[in-house]
N, CA, C and O atoms as a printed pandas DataFrame, in Angstrom:
     atom_number atom_name residue_name chain_id  residue_number  x_coord  y_coord  z_coord
0              1         N          MET        A               1  -41.689  -13.972   15.392
1              2        CA          MET        A               1  -41.176  -13.972   14.038
2              3         C          MET        A               1  -39.719  -14.425   14.068
3              4         O          MET        A               1  -38.939  -13.942   14.888
4              5         N          ASN        A               2  -39.348  -15.343   13.188
5              6        CA          ASN        A               2  -37.968  -15.801   13.149
6              7         C          ASN        A               2  -37.269  -15.342   11.882
7              8         O          ASN        A               2  -37.881  -14.675   11.048
8              9         N          SER        A               3  -36.008  -15.686   11.723
9             10        CA          SER        A               3  -35.220  -15.212   10.578
10            11         C          SER        A               3  -35.613  -15.888    9.271
11            12         O          SER        A               3  -35.152  -15.474    8.208
12            13         N          TYR        A               4  -36.437  -16.900    9.325
13            14        CA          TYR        A               4  -36.841  -17.607    8.111
14            15         C          TYR        A               4  -38.175  -17.112    7.571
15            16         O          TYR        A               4  -38.685  -17.688    6.610
16            17         N          THR        A               5  -38.753  -16.080    8.143
17            18        CA          THR        A               5  -40.070  -15.606    7.740
18            19         C          THR        A               5  -40.088  -15.151    6.286
19            20         O          THR        A               5  -41.075  -15.377    5.586
20            21         N          ASN        A               6  -39.018  -14.516    5.818
21            22        CA          ASN        A               6  -38.967  -14.015    4.443
22            23         C          ASN        A               6  -38.738  -15.116    3.420
23            24         O          ASN        A               6  -38.841  -14.848    2.223
24            25         N          TYR        A               7  -38.439  -16.314    3.822
25            26        CA          TYR        A               7  -38.156  -17.409    2.916
26            27         C          TYR        A               7  -39.292  -18.437    3.003
27            28         O          TYR        A               7  -39.507  -19.041    4.054
28            29         N          PRO        A               8  -40.018  -18.634    1.887
29            30        CA          PRO        A               8  -41.150  -19.550    1.921
30            31         C          PRO        A               8  -40.738  -20.996    2.161
31            32         O          PRO        A               8  -41.499  -21.766    2.746
32            33         N          ASN        A               9  -39.542  -21.373    1.716
33            34        CA          ASN        A               9  -39.089  -22.743    1.968
34            35         C          ASN        A               9  -37.565  -22.785    2.045
35            36         O          ASN        A               9  -36.888  -21.800    1.750
36            37         N          SER        A              10  -37.055  -23.905    2.434
37            38        CA          SER        A              10  -35.608  -24.029    2.623
38            39         C          SER        A              10  -34.847  -24.005    1.306
39            40         O          SER        A              10  -33.646  -23.734    1.306
40            41         N          THR        A              11  -35.503  -24.279    0.186
41            42        CA          THR        A              11  -34.839  -24.239   -1.125
42            43         C          THR        A              11  -34.384  -22.821   -1.444
43            44         O          THR        A              11  -33.280  -22.630   -1.954
44            45         N          SER        A              12  -35.196  -21.846   -1.158
45            46        CA          SER        A              12  -34.827  -20.443   -1.402
46            47         C          SER        A              12  -33.641  -20.042   -0.537
47            48         O          SER        A              12  -32.736  -19.339   -0.986
48            49         N          LEU        A              13  -33.661  -20.495    0.693
49            50        CA          LEU        A              13  -32.560  -20.199    1.599
50            51         C          LEU        A              13  -31.259  -20.821    1.099
51            52         O          LEU        A              13  -30.201  -20.196    1.176
52            53         N          LEU        A              14  -31.335  -22.041    0.591
53            54        CA          LEU        A              14  -30.165  -22.726    0.059
54            55         C          LEU        A              14  -29.621  -22.001   -1.168
55            56         O          LEU        A              14  -28.409  -21.852   -1.317
56            57         N          LYS        A              15  -30.522  -21.548   -2.053
57            58        CA          LYS        A              15  -30.089  -20.811   -3.255
58            59         C          LYS        A              15  -29.402  -19.495   -2.869
59            60         O          LYS        A              15  -28.387  -19.117   -3.453
60            61         N          GLU        A              16  -29.970  -18.810   -1.881
61            62        CA          GLU        A              16  -29.377  -17.558   -1.418
62            63         C          GLU        A              16  -27.981  -17.796   -0.861
63            64         O          GLU        A              16  -27.059  -17.023   -1.124
64            65         N          ARG        A              17  -27.831  -18.853   -0.101
65            66        CA          ARG        A              17  -26.523  -19.193    0.468
66            67         C          ARG        A              17  -25.520  -19.505   -0.640
67            68         O          ARG        A              17  -24.373  -19.064   -0.568
68            69         N          GLN        A              18  -25.925  -20.249   -1.651
69            70        CA          GLN        A              18  -25.029  -20.591   -2.756
70            71         C          GLN        A              18  -24.596  -19.342   -3.511
71            72         O          GLN        A              18  -23.440  -19.231   -3.919
72            73         N          GLN        A              19  -25.519  -18.399   -3.700
73            74        CA          GLN        A              19  -25.167  -17.150   -4.387
74            75         C          GLN        A              19  -24.146  -16.350   -3.571
75            76         O          GLN        A              19  -23.193  -15.795   -4.118
76            77         N          LEU        A              20  -24.363  -16.303   -2.269
77            78        CA          LEU        A              20  -23.412  -15.576   -1.420
78            79         C          LEU        A              20  -22.035  -16.224   -1.432
79            80         O          LEU        A              20  -21.019  -15.531   -1.482
80            81         N          GLU        A              21  -22.001  -17.558   -1.386
81            82        CA          GLU        A              21  -20.711  -18.259   -1.432
82            83         C          GLU        A              21  -20.015  -18.034   -2.767
83            84         O          GLU        A              21  -18.793  -17.887   -2.814
84            85         N          LYS        A              22  -20.777  -18.007   -3.842
85            86        CA          LYS        A              22  -20.190  -17.777   -5.170
86            87         C          LYS        A              22  -19.603  -16.363   -5.259
87            88         O          LYS        A              22  -18.516  -16.167   -5.802
88            89         N          SER        A              23  -20.333  -15.383   -4.721
89            90        CA          SER        A              23  -19.812  -14.014   -4.768
90            91         C          SER        A              23  -18.555  -13.877   -3.911
91            92         O          SER        A              23  -17.654  -13.113   -4.256
92            93         N          LEU        A              24  -18.486  -14.608   -2.802
93            94        CA          LEU        A              24  -17.279  -14.599   -1.971
94            95         C          LEU        A              24  -16.098  -15.199   -2.725
95            96         O          LEU        A              24  -14.982  -14.690   -2.625
96            97         N          GLN        A              25  -16.325  -16.266   -3.474
97            98        CA          GLN        A              25  -15.261  -16.891   -4.258
98            99         C          GLN        A              25  -14.764  -15.937   -5.329
99           100         O          GLN        A              25  -13.562  -15.868   -5.586
100          101         N          VAL        A              26  -15.675  -15.195   -5.962
101          102        CA          VAL        A              26  -15.292  -14.223   -6.988
102          103         C          VAL        A              26  -14.454  -13.112   -6.355
103          104         O          VAL        A              26  -13.450  -12.687   -6.927
104          105         N          SER        A              27  -14.867  -12.637   -5.169
105          106        CA          SER        A              27  -14.113  -11.590   -4.482
106          107         C          SER        A              27  -12.714  -12.070   -4.129
107          108         O          SER        A              27  -11.750  -11.319   -4.278
108          109         N          THR        A              28  -12.590  -13.295   -3.667
109          110        CA          THR        A              28  -11.287  -13.861   -3.319
110          111         C          THR        A              28  -10.413  -13.991   -4.556
111          112         O          THR        A              28   -9.218  -13.699   -4.510
112          113         N          ALA        A              29  -11.009  -14.430   -5.667
113          114        CA          ALA        A              29  -10.253  -14.567   -6.915
114          115         C          ALA        A              29   -9.781  -13.202   -7.410
115          116         O          ALA        A              29   -8.655  -13.073   -7.892
116          117         N          ASN        A              30  -10.635  -12.183   -7.296
117          118        CA          ASN        A              30  -10.238  -10.837   -7.713
118          119         C          ASN        A              30   -9.116  -10.293   -6.842
119          120         O          ASN        A              30   -8.211   -9.627   -7.345
120          121         N          ALA        A              31   -9.163  -10.565   -5.554
121          122        CA          ALA        A              31   -8.096  -10.112   -4.656
122          123         C          ALA        A              31   -6.772  -10.763   -5.033
123          124         O          ALA        A              31   -5.728  -10.111   -4.998
124          125         N          ALA        A              32   -6.804  -12.036   -5.390
125          126        CA          ALA        A              32   -5.580  -12.734   -5.796
126          127         C          ALA        A              32   -5.032  -12.139   -7.089
127          128         O          ALA        A              32   -3.820  -11.982   -7.236
128          129         N          LYS        A              33   -5.918  -11.806   -8.028
129          130        CA          LYS        A              33   -5.479  -11.191   -9.287
130          131         C          LYS        A              33   -4.842   -9.828   -9.039
131          132         O          LYS        A              33   -3.812   -9.497   -9.626
132          133         N          ILE        A              34   -5.463   -9.046   -8.166
133          134        CA          ILE        A              34   -4.930   -7.721   -7.853
134          135         C          ILE        A              34   -3.558   -7.842   -7.199
135          136         O          ILE        A              34   -2.648   -7.076   -7.518
136          137         N          GLN        A              35   -3.408   -8.794   -6.292
137          138        CA          GLN        A              35   -2.120   -9.004   -5.639
138          139         C          GLN        A              35   -1.061   -9.416   -6.658
139          140         O          GLN        A              35    0.072   -8.939   -6.604
140          141         N          LEU        A              36   -1.423  -10.298   -7.584
141          142        CA          LEU        A              36   -0.480  -10.725   -8.622
142          143         C          LEU        A              36   -0.086   -9.553   -9.510
143          144         O          LEU        A              36    1.091   -9.387   -9.829
144          145         N          LEU        A              37   -1.059   -8.739   -9.915
145          146        CA          LEU        A              37   -0.760   -7.582  -10.764
146          147         C          LEU        A              37    0.133   -6.574  -10.036
147          148         O          LEU        A              37    1.008   -5.963  -10.650
148          149         N          THR        A              38   -0.084   -6.404   -8.751
149          150        CA          THR        A              38    0.754   -5.497   -7.969
150          151         C          THR        A              38    2.194   -5.995   -7.934
151          152         O          THR        A              38    3.130   -5.209   -8.084
152          153         N          GLN        A              39    2.371   -7.289   -7.738
153          154        CA          GLN        A              39    3.720   -7.867   -7.731
154          155         C          GLN        A              39    4.379   -7.729   -9.103
155          156         O          GLN        A              39    5.560   -7.392   -9.194
156          157         N          LEU        A              40    3.626   -7.986  -10.160
157          158        CA          LEU        A              40    4.183   -7.850  -11.517
158          159         C          LEU        A              40    4.600   -6.409  -11.792
159          160         O          LEU        A              40    5.641   -6.167  -12.403
160          161         N          LYS        A              41    3.794   -5.460  -11.345
161          162        CA          LYS        A              41    4.135   -4.053  -11.536
162          163         C          LYS        A              41    5.427   -3.717  -10.794
163          164         O          LYS        A              41    6.298   -3.033  -11.330
164          165         N          HIS        A              42    5.545   -4.200   -9.561
165          166        CA          HIS        A              42    6.752   -3.964   -8.764
166          167         C          HIS        A              42    7.984   -4.496   -9.482
167          168         O          HIS        A              42    8.992   -3.798   -9.594
168          169         N          TRP        A              43    7.903   -5.723   -9.966
169          170        CA          TRP        A              43    9.047   -6.320  -10.670
170          171         C          TRP        A              43    9.326   -5.612  -11.990
171          172         O          TRP        A              43   10.481   -5.488  -12.398
172          173         N          GLY        A              44    8.276   -5.150  -12.658
173          174        CA          GLY        A              44    8.466   -4.415  -13.903
174          175         C          GLY        A              44    9.209   -3.109  -13.691
175          176         O          GLY        A              44   10.107   -2.766  -14.459
176          177         N          VAL        A              45    8.833   -2.381  -12.649
177          178        CA          VAL        A              45    9.509   -1.122  -12.322
178          179         C          VAL        A              45   10.972   -1.387  -11.976
179          180         O          VAL        A              45   11.862   -0.657  -12.413
180          181         N          ALA        A              46   11.217   -2.437  -11.186
181          182        CA          ALA        A              46   12.595   -2.780  -10.824
182          183         C          ALA        A              46   13.414   -3.149  -12.062
183          184         O          ALA        A              46   14.583   -2.777  -12.162
184          185         N          LEU        A              47   12.820   -3.863  -12.990
185          186        CA          LEU        A              47   13.515   -4.254  -14.216
186          187         C          LEU        A              47   13.857   -3.033  -15.067
187          188         O          LEU        A              47   14.963   -2.938  -15.598
188          189         N          VAL        A              48   12.927   -2.112  -15.196
189          190        CA          VAL        A              48   13.186   -0.894  -15.970
190          191         C          VAL        A              48   14.310   -0.087  -15.326
191          192         O          VAL        A              48   15.189    0.421  -16.022
192          193         N          LYS        A              49   14.284    0.032  -13.997
193          194        CA          LYS        A              49   15.352    0.765  -13.310
194          195         C          LYS        A              49   16.702    0.101  -13.512
195          196         O          LYS        A              49   17.723    0.779  -13.625
196          197         N          PHE        A              50   16.707   -1.222  -13.557
197          198        CA          PHE        A              50   17.958   -1.951  -13.752
198          199         C          PHE        A              50   18.475   -1.780  -15.172
199          200         O          PHE        A              50   19.669   -1.559  -15.371
200          201         N          LEU        A              51   17.591   -1.879  -16.163
201          202        CA          LEU        A              51   18.006   -1.822  -17.560
202          203         C          LEU        A              51   18.278   -0.398  -18.046
203          204         O          LEU        A              51   19.083   -0.197  -18.955
204          205         N          ALA        A              52   17.621    0.578  -17.455
205          206        CA          ALA        A              52   17.802    1.974  -17.865
206          207         C          ALA        A              52   18.102    2.818  -16.629
207          208         O          ALA        A              52   17.238    3.557  -16.156
208          209         N          PRO        A              53   19.313    2.714  -16.109
209          210        CA          PRO        A              53   19.632    3.433  -14.878
210          211         C          PRO        A              53   19.543    4.949  -15.064
211          212         O          PRO        A              53   19.784    5.469  -16.153
212          213         N          SER        A              54   19.205    5.621  -14.018
213          214        CA          SER        A              54   19.045    7.068  -14.040
214          215         C          SER        A              54   20.374    7.758  -13.752
215          216         O          SER        A              54   21.266    7.187  -13.124
216          217         N          ASN        A              55   20.487    8.987  -14.223
217          218        CA          ASN        A              55   21.659    9.803  -13.919
218          219         C          ASN        A              55   21.449   10.627  -12.658
219          220         O          ASN        A              55   22.304   11.432  -12.288
220          221         N          GLU        A              56   20.315   10.427  -12.000
221          222        CA          GLU        A              56   20.032   11.156  -10.766
222          223         C          GLU        A              56   20.905   10.624   -9.634
223          224         O          GLU        A              56   21.166    9.424   -9.555
224          225         N          PRO        A              57   21.353   11.517   -8.763
225          226        CA          PRO        A              57   22.147   11.053   -7.624
226          227         C          PRO        A              57   21.303   10.211   -6.674
227          228         O          PRO        A              57   20.104   10.443   -6.515
228          229         N          ARG        A              58   21.944    9.237   -6.053
229          230        CA          ARG        A              58   21.259    8.386   -5.066
230          231         C          ARG        A              58   21.682    8.854   -3.691
231          232         O          ARG        A              58   22.871    8.900   -3.377
232          233         N          ILE        A              59   20.705    9.201   -2.874
233          234        CA          ILE        A              59   20.969    9.761   -1.556
234          235         C          ILE        A              59   20.451    8.799   -0.493
235          236         O          ILE        A              59   19.315    8.330   -0.553
236          237         N          LYS        A              60   21.308    8.520    0.473
237          238        CA          LYS        A              60   20.942    7.630    1.570
238          239         C          LYS        A              60   21.209    8.349    2.882
239          240         O          LYS        A              60   22.321    8.817    3.128
240          241         N          ALA        A              61   20.185    8.436    3.721
241          242        CA          ALA        A              61   20.349    9.056    5.037
242          243         C          ALA        A              61   20.946    8.032    5.997
243          244         O          ALA        A              61   20.519    6.878    6.039
244          245         N          ILE        A              62   21.928    8.468    6.760
245          246        CA          ILE        A              62   22.586    7.594    7.742
246          247         C          ILE        A              62   22.376    8.225    9.118
247          248         O          ILE        A              62   22.864    9.323    9.388
248          249         N          ASN        A              63   21.647    7.524    9.982
249          250        CA          ASN        A              63   21.392    8.022   11.337
250          251         C          ASN        A              63   22.379    7.400   12.301
251          252         O          ASN        A              63   22.602    6.189   12.293
252          253         N          SER        A              64   22.971    8.252   13.138
253          254        CA          SER        A              64   23.911    7.769   14.149
254          255         C          SER        A              64   23.703    8.564   15.429
255          256         O          SER        A              64   22.835    9.434   15.499
256          257         N          ALA        A              65   24.494    8.260   16.424
257          258        CA          ALA        A              65   24.398    8.982   17.696
258          259         C          ALA        A              65   24.759   10.460   17.525
259          260         O          ALA        A              65   24.308   11.308   18.295
260          261         N          ASN        A              66   25.569   10.760   16.518
261          262        CA          ASN        A              66   25.990   12.143   16.253
262          263         C          ASN        A              66   24.979   12.923   15.430
263          264         O          ASN        A              66   25.150   14.125   15.225
264          265         N          GLY        A              67   23.934   12.266   14.955
265          266        CA          GLY        A              67   22.937   12.935   14.123
266          267         C          GLY        A              67   22.812   12.242   12.775
267          268         O          GLY        A              67   23.196   11.084   12.611
268          269         N          THR        A              68   22.272   12.970   11.827
269          270        CA          THR        A              68   22.048   12.421   10.491
270          271         C          THR        A              68   23.109   12.918    9.532
271          272         O          THR        A              68   23.473   14.094    9.536
272          273         N          ALA        A              69   23.598   12.003    8.710
273          274        CA          ALA        A              69   24.519   12.348    7.626
274          275         C          ALA        A              69   23.901   11.803    6.344
275          276         O          ALA        A              69   23.026   10.938    6.389
276          277         N          TRP        A              70   24.355   12.310    5.207
277          278        CA          TRP        A              70   23.823   11.872    3.929
278          279         C          TRP        A              70   24.951   11.382    3.047
279          280         O          TRP        A              70   25.912   12.106    2.787
280          281         N          LYS        A              71   24.828   10.155    2.591
281          282        CA          LYS        A              71   25.799    9.582    1.664
282          283         C          LYS        A              71   25.182    9.669    0.276
283          284         O          LYS        A              71   24.055    9.225    0.055
284          285         N          VAL        A              72   25.930   10.244   -0.655
285          286        CA          VAL        A              72   25.418   10.479   -2.005
286          287         C          VAL        A              72   26.324    9.799   -3.010
287          288         O          VAL        A              72   27.549    9.892   -2.931
288          289         N          TYR        A              73   25.698    9.108   -3.965
289          290        CA          TYR        A              73   26.459    8.552   -5.089
290          291         C          TYR        A              73   26.014    9.289   -6.342
291          292         O          TYR        A              73   24.822    9.366   -6.637
292          293         N          ASP        A              74   26.976    9.827   -7.074
293          294        CA          ASP        A              74   26.698   10.550   -8.312
294          295         C          ASP        A              74   27.078    9.650   -9.483
295          296         O          ASP        A              74   28.266    9.451   -9.734
296          297         N          PRO        A              75   26.090    9.093  -10.215
297          298        CA          PRO        A              75   26.412    8.187  -11.317
298          299         C          PRO        A              75   27.078    8.884  -12.505
299          300         O          PRO        A              75   27.740    8.233  -13.315
300          301         N          VAL        A              76   26.907   10.197  -12.610
301          302        CA          VAL        A              76   27.536   10.925  -13.718
302          303         C          VAL        A              76   29.052   10.941  -13.552
303          304         O          VAL        A              76   29.790   10.661  -14.497
304          305         N          THR        A              77   29.511   11.271  -12.341
305          306        CA          THR        A              77   30.954   11.332  -12.086
306          307         C          THR        A              77   31.473   10.040  -11.442
307          308         O          THR        A              77   32.677    9.878  -11.247
308          309         N          GLN        A              78   30.574    9.147  -11.123
309          310        CA          GLN        A              78   30.889    7.890  -10.455
310          311         C          GLN        A              78   31.676    8.129   -9.168
311          312         O          GLN        A              78   32.664    7.455   -8.878
312          313         N          SER        A              79   31.197    9.116   -8.410
313          314        CA          SER        A              79   31.866    9.438   -7.153
314          315         C          SER        A              79   30.854    9.452   -6.007
315          316         O          SER        A              79   29.654    9.634   -6.214
316          317         N          SER        A              80   31.374    9.256   -4.794
317          318        CA          SER        A              80   30.541    9.288   -3.594
318          319         C          SER        A              80   30.925   10.483   -2.743
319          320         O          SER        A              80   32.078   10.912   -2.731
320          321         N          HIS        A              81   29.944   11.012   -2.035
321          322        CA          HIS        A              81   30.169   12.164   -1.165
322          323         C          HIS        A              81   29.436   11.913    0.147
323          324         O          HIS        A              81   28.421   11.217    0.175
324          325         N          LEU        A              82   29.950   12.478    1.222
325          326        CA          LEU        A              82   29.319   12.376    2.527
326          327         C          LEU        A              82   29.089   13.781    3.051
327          328         O          LEU        A              82   30.019   14.582    3.138
328          329         N          PHE        A              83   27.836   14.077    3.402
329          330        CA          PHE        A              83   27.482   15.397    3.901
330          331         C          PHE        A              83   26.947   15.269    5.316
331          332         O          PHE        A              83   26.144   14.386    5.614
332          333         N          THR        A              84   27.407   16.170    6.188
333          334        CA          THR        A              84   26.976   16.113    7.590
334          335         C          THR        A              84   25.847   17.094    7.888
335          336         O          THR        A              84   25.238   17.039    8.956
336          337         N          THR        A              85   25.570   17.991    6.945
337          338        CA          THR        A              85   24.437   18.902    7.121
338          339         C          THR        A              85   23.558   18.854    5.879
339          340         O          THR        A              85   24.025   18.630    4.763
340          341         N          GLU        A              86   22.292   19.069    6.112
341          342        CA          GLU        A              86   21.349   19.099    4.995
342          343         C          GLU        A              86   21.653   20.277    4.080
343          344         O          GLU        A              86   21.507   20.178    2.861
344          345         N          GLU        A              87   22.072   21.376    4.661
345          346        CA          GLU        A              87   22.392   22.568    3.874
346          347         C          GLU        A              87   23.534   22.294    2.880
347          348         O          GLU        A              87   23.455   22.689    1.717
348          349         N          SER        A              88   24.593   21.617    3.345
349          350        CA          SER        A              88   25.711   21.326    2.442
350          351         C          SER        A              88   25.282   20.366    1.333
351          352         O          SER        A              88   25.761   20.464    0.204
352          353         N          LEU        A              89   24.382   19.441    1.653
353          354        CA          LEU        A              89   23.851   18.538    0.621
354          355         C          LEU        A              89   23.072   19.319   -0.424
355          356         O          LEU        A              89   23.253   19.106   -1.623
356          357         N          LEU        A              90   22.208   20.222    0.023
357          358        CA          LEU        A              90   21.395   21.009   -0.911
358          359         C          LEU        A              90   22.257   21.918   -1.784
359          360         O          LEU        A              90   21.971   22.094   -2.968
360          361         N          ILE        A              91   23.307   22.495   -1.208
361          362        CA          ILE        A              91   24.226   23.333   -1.989
362          363         C          ILE        A              91   24.895   22.487   -3.064
363          364         O          ILE        A              91   24.980   22.908   -4.218
364          365         N          TRP        A              92   25.367   21.310   -2.703
365          366        CA          TRP        A              92   26.013   20.425   -3.673
366          367         C          TRP        A              92   25.043   20.041   -4.790
367          368         O          TRP        A              92   25.406   20.035   -5.966
368          369         N          LEU        A              93   23.799   19.720   -4.405
369          370        CA          LEU        A              93   22.802   19.356   -5.430
370          371         C          LEU        A              93   22.549   20.521   -6.381
371          372         O          LEU        A              93   22.462   20.321   -7.593
372          373         N          ASP        A              94   22.431   21.737   -5.846
373          374        CA          ASP        A              94   22.216   22.907   -6.700
374          375         C          ASP        A              94   23.389   23.123   -7.648
375          376         O          ASP        A              94   23.191   23.376   -8.836
376          377         N          GLN        A              95   24.614   23.024   -7.123
377          378        CA          GLN        A              95   25.798   23.208   -7.966
378          379         C          GLN        A              95   25.868   22.122   -9.045
379          380         O          GLN        A              95   26.199   22.405  -10.196
380          381         N          ARG        A              96   25.564   20.918   -8.678
381          382        CA          ARG        A              96   25.592   19.816   -9.640
382          383         C          ARG        A              96   24.585   20.072  -10.768
383          384         O          ARG        A              96   24.871   19.834  -11.942
384          385         N          TYR        A              97   23.405   20.561  -10.385
385          386        CA          TYR        A              97   22.360   20.814  -11.380
386          387         C          TYR        A              97   22.777   21.921  -12.340
387          388         O          TYR        A              97   22.610   21.790  -13.553
388          389         N          TYR        A              98   23.322   23.014  -11.800
389          390        CA          TYR        A              98   23.659   24.161  -12.647
390          391         C          TYR        A              98   24.947   23.948  -13.437
391          392         O          TYR        A              98   25.148   24.600  -14.462
392          393         N          LEU        A              99   25.821   23.054  -12.987
393          394        CA          LEU        A              99   27.058   22.810  -13.711
394          395         C          LEU        A              99   26.886   21.822  -14.854
395          396         O          LEU        A              99   27.710   21.775  -15.767
396          397         N          SER        A             100   25.813   21.030  -14.807
397          398        CA          SER        A             100   25.643   20.039  -15.877
398          399         C          SER        A             100   24.736   20.508  -16.967
399          400         O          SER        A             100   24.502   19.780  -17.932
């Protein structure tokens, strides 16, 4: 028994192949659409963040040979702070929250 037993003639095999190729093209087109929509969403989020900036502090971890430090920018006071311990950062964040 060979792989062509289920197909009475080569025309059926050709039609099956064409259907499979068409479904592959549809899958590829859908993947491209999803990728485009993902990129548009990314740019949309970036645009909203740019046009409507948040008052939340921006925290950046800085790793060095001495350990980790945290650089914080507070958009409310337009000031920067540098913390060498996580505890001091958390205390500052708590005070900032309760004072505003």
